[in-house]
C-alpha positions in Angstrom: 154.0 33.4 56.8 151.6 30.9 58.5 152.9 32.0 61.9 152.4 35.7 61.0 148.8 35.1 59.9 148.1 33.1 63.0 149.4 36.0 65.1 147.1 38.4 63.3 144.1 36.1 63.9 145.0 35.8 67.6 145.0 39.6 68.1 141.4 39.7 66.7 141.7 43.2 65.0 138.8 45.0 63.4 141.0 46.0 60.4 143.4 43.7 58.7 146.0 44.4 56.0 147.4 41.3 54.2 150.2 42.0 51.7 150.9 38.9 49.7 150.0 36.9 52.7 150.0 33.5 51.0 152.6 34.1 48.2 155.3 31.8 49.7 152.8 28.9 50.5 152.2 25.8 48.4 148.7 25.6 46.8 147.3 23.2 49.5 148.5 25.4 52.4 147.2 28.5 50.6 143.8 27.0 50.2 143.6 26.0 53.9 144.7 29.4 55.1 142.5 31.3 52.6 139.4 29.4 53.9 140.3 30.1 57.5 141.0 33.8 56.7 137.7 34.1 54.9 135.8 32.6 57.8 137.6 34.5 60.5 137.5 37.9 58.8 133.8 38.0 58.3 132.5 41.3 59.5 135.9 42.9 59.5 137.5 45.4 57.1 140.3 43.6 55.3 142.7 45.0 52.7 144.3 42.2 50.7 147.2 43.0 48.4 147.7 40.1 46.0 149.2 39.1 42.7 147.9 35.6 42.9 144.3 36.4 41.9 142.9 33.1 43.1 143.2 34.5 46.6 140.8 37.3 46.1 138.0 35.8 44.1 135.6 35.8 47.0 136.2 39.4 48.3 133.5 42.1 48.3 135.4 44.5 46.1 138.5 44.2 43.9 140.5 47.2 42.9 142.9 46.8 40.0 145.9 49.1 40.0 148.2 49.6 37.1 151.1 52.0 37.4 149.7 53.4 40.6 146.3 54.2 39.1 142.9 52.5 39.5 142.0 50.9 36.2 139.1 48.7 37.3 136.8 48.0 40.3 134.2 45.4 41.0 133.5 41.9 42.2 135.3 39.0 40.6 132.3 38.2 38.5 131.9 41.8 37.4 135.5 42.1 36.4 135.5 38.8 34.5 132.4 40.0 32.6 134.1 43.3 31.7 136.8 41.4 29.9 139.4 44.0 30.9 142.8 43.9 32.6 141.7 41.8 35.5 140.0 39.2 33.3 143.1 39.0 31.1 145.5 38.5 34.1 143.1 36.0 35.7 143.1 34.0 32.5 146.9 34.1 32.3 147.1 32.7 35.8 144.6 30.0 35.2 146.4 28.8 32.1 149.8 28.8 34.0 148.3 26.6 36.8 147.0 23.9 34.4 
């Protein structure tokens, strides 16, 4: 996965789609790659598909899908404040990582 992400970064595209790009990485590698991706993708359109919600906390807009339908949209802070599906799933993942 690291090599695939590096290839994308080298091509310097204007639009990037990342589908579970860090799912097979350990937490330390994920953090390093996420920081790099965040910096390098500034000013580009990026679509990030993720189940590990820690990887999308800093994105501009989060769209929560359930059974193929949009159930929530907003920033991380907005969705946490709504206390809906995203906040529930984020809380579950936080407790699993402790």
